C-alpha positions in Angstrom: 76.5 108.1 91.0 76.0 105.6 88.2 74.9 102.0 88.6 78.5 101.0 87.7 80.0 103.2 90.4 77.6 101.9 93.0 78.3 98.3 92.0 82.1 99.0 92.4 81.4 100.7 95.7 79.5 97.7 97.0 82.3 95.4 96.0 84.8 97.7 97.7 82.7 97.6 100.9 83.4 93.8 101.1 87.2 94.4 100.9 87.6 91.6 98.3 91.2 90.8 99.3 90.1 90.1 102.8 87.2 88.0 101.6 89.5 85.9 99.5 92.1 85.6 102.2 89.5 84.5 104.8 88.0 82.0 102.4 91.4 80.6 101.7 92.0 80.2 105.4 88.8 78.2 105.8 89.8 76.0 102.9 93.2 75.5 104.5 91.5 74.5 107.7 89.5 71.9 105.9 92.6 70.8 103.9 94.7 70.3 107.1 91.8 68.4 108.6 91.9 66.0 105.6 88.4 66.6 104.4 88.8 68.1 101.0 88.1 65.0 99.0 85.8 63.3 101.4 83.4 66.2 102.0 83.6 68.6 99.1 80.1 70.0 99.5 80.7 70.9 103.1 84.0 72.5 102.3 82.4 74.5 99.5 79.6 75.7 101.7 82.1 76.6 104.5 84.3 78.6 102.1 81.4 80.4 100.6 79.8 81.2 103.9 83.1 82.6 105.2 83.6 84.9 102.2 80.0 86.2 102.4 80.2 86.7 106.2 83.5 88.5 106.0 82.2 90.7 103.2 79.1 91.4 105.3 81.2 92.2 108.3 83.4 94.6 106.4 80.3 96.3 104.9 78.7 96.9 108.3 82.0 98.0 109.7 82.1 100.7 107.0 78.5 101.6 107.9 79.4 102.2 111.5 82.8 103.7 110.7 81.5 106.2 108.1 82.3 109.3 110.2 85.8 108.0 111.1 86.4 107.1 107.5 85.8 110.7 106.4 89.1 111.4 108.2 91.1 108.2 108.0 89.9 106.9 104.6 87.9 109.5 102.7 88.1 107.4 99.5 86.0 104.6 101.0 82.6 104.0 99.2 80.4 105.7 101.8 82.5 108.9 102.4 82.9 109.5 98.7 79.2 108.9 98.0 79.4 105.7 95.9 77.1 103.9 98.4 74.7 105.4 100.8 74.8 104.3 104.5 71.4 102.7 104.2 72.5 100.8 101.1 75.6 99.5 102.8 73.5 98.3 105.8 71.0 96.5 103.5 73.8 95.0 101.5 75.4 93.7 104.6 72.2 92.1 105.8 71.7 90.3 102.5 75.2 88.9 102.6 74.8 87.8 106.2 71.5 86.0 105.4 73.1 84.0 102.5 76.0 83.1 104.7 73.7 81.8 107.4 71.7 79.8 104.9 74.9 78.1 103.7 76.1 77.5 107.3 72.9 75.6 108.0 74.1 72.6 105.9 77.2 72.2 108.1 77.8 70.1 111.2 76.7 71.5 114.6 80.2 72.6 115.7 80.8 74.5 112.5 77.3 76.0 112.8 78.1 77.1 116.3 81.4 78.7 115.2 79.5 80.5 112.4 76.9 81.8 114.8 79.4 83.1 117.3 81.4 84.8 114.5 78.4 86.4 113.0 77.5 88.0 116.3 81.1 89.0 116.8 81.3 90.6 113.4 78.2 92.8 114.1 79.3 93.6 117.6 82.9 94.5 116.8 82.5 98.1 115.6 79.6 99.1 117.8 80.9 97.6 121.1 84.5 96.5 121.0 86.5 98.6 118.4 87.1 101.5 120.7 88.2 99.4 123.7 92.0 99.1 124.2 93.1 95.7 122.9 89.7 94.1 123.1 88.7 95.0 119.6 92.0 93.9 118.3 91.7 90.6 120.1 88.2 90.0 118.7 89.5 90.5 115.1 92.4 88.2 115.9 89.9 85.5 117.1 87.8 86.0 114.0 90.7 85.5 111.6 92.1 82.6 113.4 88.7 80.9 113.7 88.4 80.6 110.0 90.9 77.6 110.3 88.6 76.1 113.0 85.5 76.7 110.9 87.0 74.9 107.9 88.1 72.0 110.0 84.8 71.8 111.9 83.0 71.6 108.5 84.7 68.3 107.9 84.4 67.3 111.6 88.1 67.2 112.5 89.0 70.3 114.5 92.1 69.1 116.3 94.7 69.6 113.6 93.6 73.2 113.0 93.8 74.3 116.7 97.5 75.3 116.6 96.9 77.1 113.3 94.2 79.1 115.0 96.5 80.2 117.7 99.4 81.2 115.4 97.1 83.1 113.1 95.4 84.9 115.9 98.8 86.1 117.3 99.9 87.4 113.9 96.6 89.1 113.3 96.6 90.7 116.8 100.1 92.1 116.0 98.9 93.6 112.7 95.7 95.0 114.2 97.7 96.9 116.8 100.0 98.4 114.2 96.9 99.4 112.1 95.6 101.2 115.2 98.8 103.1 115.3 98.3 104.0 111.7 94.8 105.2 112.4 95.4 107.0 115.6 94.5 110.5 114.3 91.1 109.6 113.1 90.3 107.3 116.1 91.2 110.1 118.5 89.0 112.5 116.6 86.1 110.1 116.9 86.7 109.5 120.6 87.8 105.9 120.4 90.2 104.6 123.1 92.3 102.2 121.1 95.5 100.7 122.5 97.9 103.3 121.0 95.7 106.1 122.3 95.4 104.5 125.8 99.1 103.7 126.3 100.9 105.6 123.6 101.9 104.7 120.0 105.4 103.5 120.8 104.4 101.3 123.8 101.7 99.8 121.6 104.3 98.9 119.0 106.4 97.2 121.7 103.3 95.1 122.6 102.9 94.2 118.9 106.6 93.2 118.8 106.3 91.1 121.9 103.3 89.3 120.5 105.0 88.6 117.2 108.1 87.2 119.1 105.8 84.8 120.9 104.3 83.7 117.5 107.8 83.3 116.0 108.9 81.1 118.9 105.7 79.0 118.6 105.8 78.8 114.8 107.6 75.4 114.7 104.9 73.8 116.9 102.7 72.4 114.0 105.7 70.5 112.8 106.9 69.4 116.2 103.5 68.5 117.8 101.4 67.3 114.9 102.0 64.5 112.4 100.0 66.5 109.8 102.9 68.7 108.8 106.1 67.8 107.0 109.5 69.5 107.0 108.4 71.6 104.0 106.3 73.6 106.5 109.4 74.8 108.3 111.1 75.6 105.0 108.3 78.0 104.1 107.3 79.4 107.5 110.9 80.5 108.3 110.9 83.2 105.6 107.4 84.1 106.6 108.4 84.8 110.1 111.4 86.8 108.9 109.2 89.0 106.8 106.8 89.6 109.6 109.6 90.4 112.0 111.0 93.0 109.6 107.6 94.5 109.0 107.1 94.9 112.7 110.4 96.6 113.0 109.5 98.8 110.0 106.3 99.9 111.8 108.2 102.0 114.3 109.1 104.3 111.4 106.2 103.7 109.1 103.2 101.8 110.5 101.3 102.0 107.1 104.1 100.2 105.3 104.7 97.9 108.2 101.2 96.6 108.5 101.0 96.1 104.7 104.3 94.1 104.6 103.2 92.1 107.7 100.2 91.0 105.6 102.6 89.5 103.0 104.3 87.5 105.7 100.9 86.2 106.9 100.0 85.1 103.4 103.3 83.2 103.1 102.7 81.6 106.5 99.3 80.4 105.2 101.1 78.9 102.3 103.4 77.1 104.7 100.4 75.4 106.2 99.3 74.1 102.8 102.8 73.0 101.7 103.5 71.4 105.0 100.3 69.4 105.0 100.6 68.5 101.4 104.1 67.1 102.1 102.5 64.4 104.4 99.8 63.3 102.0 101.5 63.3 98.6 103.4 60.0 98.1 107.2 60.7 98.1 107.6 58.7 94.9 105.6 61.1 92.8 
């Protein structure tokens, strides 16, 4: 492999789309908490630490999953030979170290969240991924906690708490559908994911029920908090509709369903931004 191919492989290990998405969620958490202009250094450190930690977690996940990926995703960097397992592990350690260094400048609560999340990222594949539902729940917590981390960086967690819950529910739904998609390779590797433990269709029913709970709860930021304007509802409505269709689609095609569910989640994240902006931008502008 050439240096260029290895560099591309290392970048792929981080899953750049996931890195960007998690970083944006951290930014949204800080934005909702009202700390973007008051504490820009803390916000920047939190966003960068999130991106690096997620990239590190994805890299170490590929390291532990290299045998499964030979079946499920043979084009990933390690199975195709672009990056060696040792190289992926060392790369992950470097990213984790830089993320920790950045987190050290943040308030104590943000530092605590970062510490818990770093441990969870490392433990996920080795300890929790093969346990029915628990691995999914851990990933859901990690995604949702990015909102809390951003808010904690500017020392105002309360407005982000409901965002954490809604994001965790949507992520848990998608993770279950992804496990349905990956059931062949997971079974080959001896994992006991939720679709393997209870069956693929029952697992999809669980995912559907979870999304229904999230859909019912989606108006709560507008109803319970003064931090979100009516624009939030205008944008979150279509987001919920997309996620609902994607979950329905997953019964026939889990690969397409989980991909389309991601689009709805991105739109829901936009709803948080638009809804919060509506309360802080003067109406006369």
